[in-house]
PLY file of the C-alpha trace (Angstrom):
ply
format ascii 1.0
element vertex 245
property float x
property float y
property float z
element edge 244
property int vertex1
property int vertex2
end_header
-17.80 29.82 -22.53
-19.58 31.27 -19.43
-21.09 27.81 -18.82
-17.64 26.20 -18.99
-16.21 28.80 -16.62
-19.05 28.20 -14.17
-18.42 24.46 -14.31
-14.71 24.94 -13.58
-15.49 27.28 -10.68
-18.03 24.91 -9.12
-15.80 21.84 -9.46
-12.69 23.52 -8.07
-14.65 25.08 -5.22
-15.91 21.62 -4.21
-12.36 20.27 -4.25
-10.82 23.12 -2.28
-13.69 23.11 0.23
-13.01 19.44 0.85
-9.29 20.10 1.32
-9.72 22.81 3.96
-12.53 20.92 5.71
-12.72 17.38 7.00
-11.64 14.96 4.31
-10.05 11.63 3.57
-7.78 10.69 0.69
-10.36 8.51 -1.05
-12.98 11.24 -1.18
-10.50 13.74 -2.64
-9.32 11.25 -5.26
-12.91 10.52 -6.24
-13.55 14.23 -6.72
-10.38 14.59 -8.81
-11.20 11.67 -11.09
-14.77 12.95 -11.48
-13.43 16.42 -12.28
-11.34 14.96 -15.11
-14.52 13.66 -16.66
-16.45 16.89 -16.11
-13.80 19.46 -16.99
-11.48 17.57 -19.35
-14.13 15.34 -20.98
-12.12 12.24 -20.04
-13.48 8.80 -20.85
-11.66 7.36 -17.84
-9.15 8.49 -15.23
-6.68 6.87 -12.86
-4.03 7.77 -10.31
-0.71 5.99 -9.80
1.60 6.73 -6.87
5.23 5.77 -6.30
5.50 3.32 -3.43
8.38 2.90 -0.94
9.72 -0.06 -2.94
10.31 2.13 -5.98
7.37 0.79 -7.96
4.00 2.31 -8.87
0.75 1.50 -7.12
-2.81 2.15 -8.29
-4.68 4.32 -5.76
-7.70 5.40 -7.83
-9.45 4.55 -11.08
-12.75 5.67 -12.55
-13.54 2.21 -13.97
-12.09 -1.27 -14.31
-10.59 -0.62 -17.75
-8.51 2.23 -16.35
-7.57 0.17 -13.29
-6.38 -2.69 -15.50
-4.21 -0.36 -17.62
-2.75 1.24 -14.51
-1.89 -2.14 -13.02
-0.41 -3.26 -16.35
1.95 -0.29 -16.47
3.08 -0.82 -12.89
3.81 -4.47 -13.62
5.56 -4.21 -17.00
7.26 -0.86 -16.25
6.07 0.54 -19.56
3.64 3.28 -20.57
3.05 7.02 -20.52
2.51 7.14 -16.76
5.75 5.32 -16.05
7.58 7.86 -18.23
5.65 10.72 -16.61
6.79 9.81 -13.09
10.30 8.81 -14.13
10.94 12.03 -16.10
8.77 14.32 -13.92
7.09 15.67 -17.05
3.69 15.69 -18.68
3.38 12.98 -21.32
0.70 13.22 -23.98
-0.24 10.78 -26.70
-3.17 12.27 -28.68
-3.32 9.15 -30.86
-2.21 5.82 -29.44
-1.85 4.42 -32.94
1.28 6.59 -33.09
2.62 5.11 -29.84
2.76 1.47 -30.83
6.53 1.48 -31.17
7.23 3.31 -27.92
4.89 1.36 -25.59
3.94 -1.75 -27.57
2.35 -3.82 -24.79
0.56 -0.90 -23.14
-0.68 0.54 -26.45
-2.07 -2.79 -27.58
-3.92 -3.21 -24.27
-5.23 0.37 -24.27
-6.55 0.09 -27.82
-8.16 -3.25 -27.00
-9.84 -1.59 -24.00
-11.38 1.04 -26.28
-9.04 3.96 -25.64
-7.41 5.97 -28.42
-5.64 8.79 -26.55
-3.98 9.25 -23.18
-2.39 12.09 -21.22
-0.30 11.67 -18.06
0.22 14.54 -15.62
2.93 14.43 -12.93
1.88 14.69 -9.30
4.63 16.57 -7.45
5.51 16.99 -3.80
8.49 19.00 -2.56
9.93 19.17 -6.07
9.73 15.44 -6.84
7.27 13.45 -8.94
5.43 11.14 -6.55
2.80 9.86 -8.96
0.74 10.55 -12.04
-2.81 11.58 -12.92
-3.78 9.55 -15.97
-6.48 10.71 -18.38
-7.87 8.40 -21.08
-9.98 9.21 -24.16
-11.98 6.99 -26.48
-11.14 9.18 -29.50
-8.05 10.97 -30.82
-7.68 13.90 -28.40
-4.88 16.46 -28.44
-4.74 18.74 -25.41
-4.67 22.51 -25.69
-2.65 24.66 -23.30
-5.62 25.34 -21.00
-6.23 21.61 -20.68
-2.62 20.97 -19.76
-2.75 23.71 -17.13
-6.05 22.47 -15.73
-4.77 18.90 -15.67
-1.80 20.05 -13.60
-4.07 21.93 -11.21
-6.12 18.79 -10.62
-2.97 16.72 -10.10
-1.69 19.27 -7.58
-5.01 19.21 -5.70
-4.83 15.42 -5.55
-1.37 15.66 -3.96
-2.65 18.17 -1.39
-5.47 15.82 -0.49
-3.10 12.90 -0.07
-0.42 14.77 1.86
-2.69 16.46 4.40
-3.85 14.51 7.41
-7.29 15.76 8.41
-7.13 13.97 11.76
-3.71 15.33 12.72
-4.26 17.44 15.90
-1.17 19.47 15.05
-2.68 20.69 11.76
-4.08 23.92 13.21
-0.94 24.48 15.25
1.20 24.23 12.10
-1.10 26.71 10.36
-0.71 29.14 13.25
3.07 28.77 13.12
3.12 29.39 9.37
0.87 32.42 9.77
3.23 33.89 12.36
6.21 33.20 10.09
4.47 34.91 7.18
3.71 37.98 9.29
7.32 38.15 10.47
8.52 37.84 6.87
6.28 40.74 5.85
7.71 42.95 8.60
11.26 42.09 7.53
10.40 42.72 3.85
8.90 46.12 4.70
12.09 46.99 6.58
14.22 45.87 3.62
12.13 47.90 1.18
12.63 50.99 3.33
16.38 50.41 3.46
16.61 49.97 -0.33
14.43 53.01 -1.02
16.59 55.16 1.25
19.91 53.72 0.10
19.16 54.07 -3.62
17.08 57.23 -3.31
14.07 55.67 -5.00
10.41 55.03 -4.27
9.10 52.08 -2.29
7.43 50.51 -5.35
10.74 50.55 -7.22
12.55 49.19 -4.15
10.06 46.32 -3.91
10.50 45.57 -7.62
14.30 45.51 -7.28
14.09 43.05 -4.38
11.66 40.75 -6.20
13.66 40.89 -9.44
16.90 40.10 -7.60
15.26 37.10 -5.93
13.98 35.86 -9.30
17.32 36.30 -11.10
19.22 34.49 -8.38
16.51 31.91 -7.65
16.43 32.85 -3.99
13.41 33.11 -1.69
12.33 36.71 -1.15
12.67 36.26 2.61
16.37 35.35 2.14
17.00 38.51 0.11
15.17 40.62 2.70
17.14 38.96 5.50
20.40 39.65 3.68
19.53 43.32 3.28
18.41 43.86 6.87
21.30 41.85 8.27
23.95 43.69 6.26
25.02 40.70 4.15
23.59 42.18 0.93
24.11 45.74 -0.25
21.19 47.58 -1.82
23.36 48.56 -4.80
23.76 44.86 -5.66
20.05 44.65 -6.45
20.48 46.53 -9.70
21.28 44.27 -12.70
24.91 44.35 -13.85
24.01 46.21 -17.06
22.30 48.92 -15.04
25.39 49.94 -13.06
0 1
1 2
2 3
3 4
4 5
5 6
6 7
7 8
8 9
9 10
10 11
11 12
12 13
13 14
14 15
15 16
16 17
17 18
18 19
19 20
20 21
21 22
22 23
23 24
24 25
25 26
26 27
27 28
28 29
29 30
30 31
31 32
32 33
33 34
34 35
35 36
36 37
37 38
38 39
39 40
40 41
41 42
42 43
43 44
44 45
45 46
46 47
47 48
48 49
49 50
50 51
51 52
52 53
53 54
54 55
55 56
56 57
57 58
58 59
59 60
60 61
61 62
62 63
63 64
64 65
65 66
66 67
67 68
68 69
69 70
70 71
71 72
72 73
73 74
74 75
75 76
76 77
77 78
78 79
79 80
80 81
81 82
82 83
83 84
84 85
85 86
86 87
87 88
88 89
89 90
90 91
91 92
92 93
93 94
94 95
95 96
96 97
97 98
98 99
99 100
100 101
101 102
102 103
103 104
104 105
105 106
106 107
107 108
108 109
109 110
110 111
111 112
112 113
113 114
114 115
115 116
116 117
117 118
118 119
119 120
120 121
121 122
122 123
123 124
124 125
125 126
126 127
127 128
128 129
129 130
130 131
131 132
132 133
133 134
134 135
135 136
136 137
137 138
138 139
139 140
140 141
141 142
142 143
143 144
144 145
145 146
146 147
147 148
148 149
149 150
150 151
151 152
152 153
153 154
154 155
155 156
156 157
157 158
158 159
159 160
160 161
161 162
162 163
163 164
164 165
165 166
166 167
167 168
168 169
169 170
170 171
171 172
172 173
173 174
174 175
175 176
176 177
177 178
178 179
179 180
180 181
181 182
182 183
183 184
184 185
185 186
186 187
187 188
188 189
189 190
190 191
191 192
192 193
193 194
194 195
195 196
196 197
197 198
198 199
199 200
200 201
201 202
202 203
203 204
204 205
205 206
206 207
207 208
208 209
209 210
210 211
211 212
212 213
213 214
214 215
215 216
216 217
217 218
218 219
219 220
220 221
221 222
222 223
223 224
224 225
225 226
226 227
227 228
228 229
229 230
230 231
231 232
232 233
233 234
234 235
235 236
236 237
237 238
238 239
239 240
240 241
241 242
242 243
243 244
C-alpha cells in the first residue's frame, strides 16, 4: 500500500506541476493517459471531446486500438463514451460480454481488438460534460470506489489542462483578480460571522457552522449568504433550521 500511495503522489505531482507551469494540451493529455496505465492498470486509454458541431472528436489515445474504438464511437454514435458524455455520468462495463445487447457494434469491435472491459469517466467544465476519459482493460475488470474517484480526478485534471491557456498574458492578471476577490470574501465572511455570533449570542465557531450549513441546505455560495447577512437582506435567526426554532 505505501508503494501505491507513493506512485499516486508522484504521478499527481507531475500533472499538477505541469498545470501550474508552462504546458500545452498535448503534454497534459499524454500525462493523463500514462497515469491511467500507471495508477489504474489500464491496458489502453483515450480521450474524446465534444466538438462545436455536436459530435465527438478523438484528442488523445494511448495506442491505435484505442484510437480506432474512439473514432468508431464518434462515427456510429454508440458506446459507453457516447453515453457518458450524453448522460454526464460515469459508465462502467466490467465485462463487455455483458454489453453485447446495449452496444452491439462497439462491443464486437472492442472484443475483436482484445479488450474485455471498459470504463468511461465524464470530463466536466462549468457543470457540463465536455468529453470523456476512456479506460480499456484486456481482462474482466470491475472498478472499486477508489478507482472511480481517481478516474474522476484524472479526468478533471485533463479538463484543467485543456481549458487553461499557458500563453495567455492575462493568466497572471486573472489570478491576481481572483486572489483579491477571495481576500474580500474572507473579510465579508468574518464580518458576517461576527454579526451572527452577536445576534444569536453564540460563539464564532457555531456562527461559522450556521452560515456554512445554511449555504449547503439552500445550495447557495457562502459569499452570497455572507453578503445577505452584512447587507441586511438575511436575518441571523433564519440560519437556524426550521426544526430548531
